[in-house]
C-alpha positions in Angstrom: 17.4 -43.7 -80.7 18.1 -41.2 -77.8 14.5 -40.1 -78.0 13.3 -43.6 -77.7 15.5 -44.5 -74.7 14.4 -40.9 -73.2 11.2 -41.8 -73.3 11.6 -45.6 -72.3 12.8 -44.3 -69.4 9.9 -42.0 -68.3 7.5 -44.8 -68.8 9.6 -47.0 -66.6 9.7 -44.0 -64.1 6.0 -43.6 -64.5 5.5 -47.3 -63.8 7.4 -47.6 -60.9 5.9 -44.5 -58.9 2.7 -46.0 -59.8 3.3 -49.5 -58.5 4.9 -47.8 -55.5 1.9 -44.9 -55.3 0.9 -44.3 -51.1 -2.7 -45.1 -50.6 -3.6 -41.7 -49.0 -7.3 -43.2 -48.1 -5.7 -45.5 -44.9 -2.5 -46.2 -42.9 -0.7 -49.4 -42.5 1.2 -51.2 -40.1 3.5 -54.2 -41.0 5.4 -55.1 -38.0 7.8 -58.1 -37.0 8.5 -59.6 -33.2 11.4 -60.9 -32.6 11.8 -63.5 -29.2 8.0 -63.2 -29.5 7.5 -65.8 -26.4 4.2 -66.5 -25.2 2.9 -63.2 -27.2 0.5 -64.7 -29.9 -1.4 -61.7 -30.5 -1.4 -57.9 -31.3 -3.7 -55.3 -30.2 -3.9 -51.4 -31.5 -6.5 -48.9 -29.6 -7.4 -46.0 -30.6 -7.5 -43.8 -27.5 -9.0 -46.4 -25.0 -10.8 -48.5 -28.0 -9.7 -51.6 -29.0 -9.7 -51.1 -33.0 -8.1 -55.0 -33.7 -6.6 -58.2 -32.2 -4.3 -59.8 -34.8 -2.4 -63.1 -34.1 1.2 -63.1 -34.9 1.9 -65.5 -38.3 4.3 -68.1 -38.5 7.1 -65.7 -39.0 5.9 -63.8 -36.3 5.1 -61.0 -38.4 1.7 -59.1 -38.2 -0.2 -56.4 -40.3 -3.0 -53.8 -39.5 -4.7 -51.0 -41.8 -7.2 -48.7 -40.7 -8.3 -44.8 -41.7 -8.4 -42.2 -39.7 -9.9 -38.3 -40.9 -7.3 -36.5 -39.1 -3.9 -37.5 -37.5 -4.7 -39.5 -34.4 -3.2 -41.2 -31.0 -2.9 -45.3 -31.2 -1.3 -47.8 -28.9 0.4 -50.6 -30.1 -0.2 -53.5 -27.2 2.4 -56.4 -27.4 2.1 -58.6 -24.7 2.3 -55.9 -21.8 4.0 -53.4 -23.9 2.6 -50.3 -25.1 3.9 -48.4 -28.1 2.6 -44.9 -28.6 1.9 -44.2 -32.1 0.6 -41.2 -34.0 -0.8 -42.1 -37.3 -2.5 -40.6 -40.2 -4.0 -41.5 -43.3 -1.0 -42.1 -46.6 1.5 -43.5 -43.9 2.8 -47.2 -44.2 4.3 -47.7 -41.0 7.2 -50.5 -40.6 7.5 -51.7 -37.0 10.1 -54.1 -35.5 10.9 -55.1 -32.0 12.8 -57.6 -30.0 11.3 -58.5 -27.0 14.2 -59.5 -25.0 14.8 -55.7 -25.4 11.7 -54.6 -25.8 12.4 -50.5 -25.2 14.9 -50.7 -28.3 12.6 -50.7 -31.0 12.6 -49.3 -34.6 9.4 -47.4 -36.2 9.7 -45.8 -39.8 7.3 -44.6 -42.1 5.7 -42.3 -39.2 7.5 -39.2 -38.5 5.6 -38.4 -35.1 5.5 -42.0 -34.2 9.1 -42.0 -34.6 9.7 -39.0 -32.4 7.7 -40.6 -29.4 10.5 -43.1 -29.1 12.1 -40.2 -26.9 9.0 -39.7 -25.4 8.4 -43.5 -24.7 11.8 -43.8 -23.4 11.3 -41.4 -20.4 8.1 -43.2 -19.6 9.6 -46.2 -19.3 12.4 -45.2 -17.0 9.5 -43.5 -15.1 8.0 -47.2 -14.6 11.4 -49.0 -13.9 11.6 -46.2 -10.7 8.1 -46.8 -9.5 8.7 -50.7 -9.6 11.8 -50.0 -8.1 10.0 -47.9 -5.1 7.8 -51.1 -4.8 10.6 -53.4 -4.1 12.2 -51.4 -2.0 9.3 -51.0 0.3 8.8 -54.4 0.4 12.3 -55.3 1.2 12.7 -52.7 4.2 9.3 -53.7 5.6 10.7 -57.2 5.7 13.4 -55.9 7.5 11.5 -54.7 10.6 12.1 -51.0 9.8 9.1 -48.4 10.9 6.5 -47.8 8.4 6.1 -44.3 8.6 9.8 -43.7 8.0 9.8 -46.0 5.3 6.8 -44.1 3.5 8.4 -41.4 4.0 11.7 -41.5 2.2 10.1 -43.2 -0.5 7.4 -40.7 -1.3 10.4 -38.0 -1.1 12.1 -40.4 -4.1 8.6 -40.9 -5.7 8.1 -37.1 -5.8 11.5 -36.3 -7.2 11.0 -39.1 -10.1 7.7 -37.3 -10.9 9.8 -33.7 -10.7 12.3 -35.4 -13.1 9.7 -37.0 -15.6 7.4 -33.7 -15.7 10.6 -31.5 -16.5 11.5 -33.9 -19.3 7.9 -34.0 -20.5 7.0 -30.2 -20.6 10.1 -29.5 -22.8 9.1 -32.8 -24.9 6.0 -30.9 -25.4 7.5 -27.5 -25.8 9.6 -28.9 -28.8 6.9 -30.7 -30.3 3.4 -28.6 -29.7 3.2 -28.5 -33.5 2.4 -31.9 -33.6 0.1 -34.8 -31.3 3.9 -36.0 -30.2 3.6 -32.7 -27.8 -0.4 -33.7 -26.9 0.8 -37.4 -26.1 3.5 -35.9 -23.5 0.7 -33.7 -22.2 -1.7 -36.7 -21.8 1.6 -38.0 -20.0 2.0 -35.4 -17.8 -2.0 -34.8 -16.9 -1.9 -38.9 -16.0 1.5 -38.6 -13.5 1.4 -35.1 -12.0 -1.9 -33.1 -12.7 -1.4 -30.4 -9.9 2.3 -29.6 -9.9 2.1 -29.1 -13.7 -1.3 -27.5 -13.9 -0.2 -24.2 -15.3 1.7 -25.9 -18.4 -1.2 -28.3 -19.0 -3.6 -25.2 -19.2 -1.0 -23.3 -21.3 -0.5 -25.9 -23.6 -4.9 -26.4 -24.1 -5.1 -23.1 -25.2 -2.4 -23.1 -27.5 -3.7 -26.6 -29.1 -7.4 -25.1 -28.9 -6.4 -23.7 -32.7 -3.6 -25.9 -33.6 -5.7 -29.1 -34.0 -9.0 -28.0 -34.4 -10.6 -31.2 -35.7 -9.1 -33.7 -33.7 -11.8 -34.8 -31.1 -9.1 -35.9 -28.0 -7.4 -32.6 -28.6 -10.5 -30.6 -28.3 -12.0 -33.0 -25.3 -8.7 -32.0 -23.3 -9.1 -28.4 -24.2 -12.5 -28.5 -22.8 -11.5 -30.2 -19.3 -8.7 -27.7 -19.1 -11.0 -24.7 -19.5 -13.1 -26.3 -17.0 -10.1 -26.4 -14.4 -8.3 -23.0 -15.2 -10.5 -21.1 -13.0 -9.6 -23.0 -9.9 -5.9 -23.8 -11.2 -2.2 -22.5 -9.6 -1.9 -19.1 -10.7 -5.6 -17.9 -10.7 -7.4 -15.9 -8.1 -9.3 -18.0 -5.7 -13.1 -17.6 -5.8 -14.3 -15.6 -3.0 -17.3 -16.8 -0.3 -18.7 -17.2 2.6 -20.4 -19.3 5.2 -21.4 -19.5 8.9 -19.3 -20.9 11.9 -20.3 -23.1 14.8 -21.5 -19.5 16.2 -23.5 -18.6 13.3 -21.0 -16.0 12.6 -20.3 -15.3 8.5 -16.6 -15.8 7.8 -15.6 -14.9 4.0 -12.4 -16.3 2.3 -11.5 -12.4 1.5 -11.4 -11.6 5.5 -8.3 -13.6 5.9 -6.7 -11.6 2.9 -2.8 -10.7 4.0 -2.3 -14.3 5.6 -1.5 -17.8 3.3 -4.5 -19.5 3.9 -4.8 -23.1 3.3 -8.8 -23.6 2.5 -9.4 -26.9 3.7 -12.1 -29.2 2.4 -12.9 -32.0 4.8 -15.6 -33.8 6.9 -16.3 -35.6 10.1 -17.2 -38.8 8.3 -14.4 -38.7 5.9 -11.3 -41.3 7.3 -8.7 -39.9 5.1 -9.4 -36.3 6.5 -9.3 -37.2 10.2 -6.1 -39.1 9.4 -4.4 -35.7 7.8 -5.9 -33.5 10.8 -2.8 -34.0 12.9 -0.4 -32.7 10.5 -2.6 -29.8 9.7 -2.9 -29.4 13.3 1.3 -29.5 13.7 1.6 -26.8 10.8 -0.5 -24.4 11.7 0.8 -24.0 15.5 4.3 -24.2 14.2 3.4 -21.4 11.5 0.3 -19.4 12.7 2.3 -16.4 14.1 4.5 -16.5 11.0 1.2 -15.3 8.4 -0.4 -18.8 8.1 -3.7 -19.8 8.9 -6.3 -22.7 7.9 -10.2 -22.0 6.7 -12.2 -25.1 7.4 -14.7 -25.8 5.0 -16.7 -29.1 6.7 -18.6 -31.2 4.0 -21.1 -32.5 6.8 -24.6 -32.5 7.1 -24.9 -33.4 10.7 -23.9 -30.5 12.9 -23.0 -32.4 16.0 -20.9 -34.7 14.4 -19.1 -31.7 12.9 -18.6 -30.1 16.4 -17.6 -33.2 17.9 -14.9 -33.8 15.2 -13.6 -30.0 15.5 -13.3 -31.0 19.4 -11.5 -34.3 18.9 -8.7 -33.2 16.4 -8.3 -30.0 18.1 -8.9 -28.4 15.3 -8.2 -24.5 16.9 -8.7 -22.4 13.3 -11.7 -21.2 12.0 -14.5 -23.5 10.6 -17.3 -22.7 8.5 -20.3 -25.0 7.1 -23.5 -24.7 5.4 -24.4 -28.4 6.6 -25.6 -29.3 3.3 -22.7 -31.9 2.3 -22.1 -32.3 -1.5 -24.5 -29.6 -2.1 -22.1 -27.3 0.0 -22.0 -23.8 -2.2 -18.4 -23.5 -1.4 -17.6 -27.3 -2.2 -19.8 -27.0 -5.4 -18.0 -23.4 -6.5 -14.3 -25.1 -5.9 -15.8 -28.2 -7.9 -15.1 -30.5 -4.9 -15.9 -34.0 -5.9 -13.7 -36.0 -3.2 -12.2 -35.3 0.3 -9.6 -34.1 1.6 -9.4 -31.3 -0.8 -7.2 -28.2 0.0 -6.1 -25.0 -1.7 -3.0 -22.7 -0.7 -3.8 -19.4 -1.0 -1.0 -16.4 -1.0 -1.7 -13.2 0.6 -3.0 -11.7 -2.2 -5.9 -14.5 -2.8 -4.0 -16.4 -5.6 -4.1 -19.9 -5.6 -0.6 -21.2 -5.2 -0.6 -24.5 -4.6 -3.5 -27.6 -4.5 -4.0 -31.0 -2.0 -0.5 -30.2 0.1 -0.7 -32.9 2.2 1.7 -35.0 4.5 5.3 -33.7 4.2 4.6 -31.4 1.2 2.4 -29.0 3.7 5.4 -28.6 5.9 7.9 -28.3 2.7 5.2 -25.8 1.4 5.2 -23.6 4.6 9.2 -23.8 5.4 9.9 -22.7 1.7 7.3 -19.9 1.9 7.4 -18.8 5.6 
């Protein structure tokens, strides 16, 4: 009798196990949306590609299933609220959210997706901060404040919000560098602060290359970072030379020993001309303290170039080969839009990029 009872228990165990066996050829998402309001459809994206659009049923439930050769990045879009997921075959994910509290969602069945709740909270806070800045701008402008003052104040606040976000995301990605949650963090970082966190992005890509050799999204990111690295902060600035208006050849390395703002601009570039007064102000303030500027024009019209130098009172060295976007220096520095600038330290190393407005003044005050 005892043997029969034991065998019966074994058969029951086998039966229950087989009934609940995980299908490792696909993933599934079973979800429920409480207080859906006017939301009737749920959309699943893989990267930027829409995979499926399903309607909520009478109970406000939804269901997806799919397959992926390797763990992949997905976004569940519910109304206008995106939810980040990392899915792999064999996972049966359960997702529940109350749209009266859209940030307080529940997810199970995917350990990495559950980790992304922390990253999602950081991103949500940042978006709320940016929305608040927009509202503050409108309120202060409507009250009659000077636009330049308001913009300066709000830019400083935005920069602090970006710094806070970046610090949290970098730490999250370090803590999760062995899984795709960390990669999701780096994608957010690249979107929000690609220049300020360039070193962290490049360093992550170098490790991720071997950690996720078969993940197409990761390898595309790695390739992009490899292209960026030679011109990234911390690298030696590539040397080059070109001609001044007087026909004298000047090389970037001729200015070694000073902080050099390598400024790519053109007479026809409106934003460049708007920034020029700021560069002029900082140049005259710091030129006797170890700072100079090397202007590289992407003009084709020599007369327009010379007139802009005179009109904007650009007293520093100016060079150009007058080839516009075919400029050899521009191509060397991968310039695809202007204004663009690189701050180079006395040893010839890139220590800053696109420092405009208050950022240029702050950098020079800190370092000189």
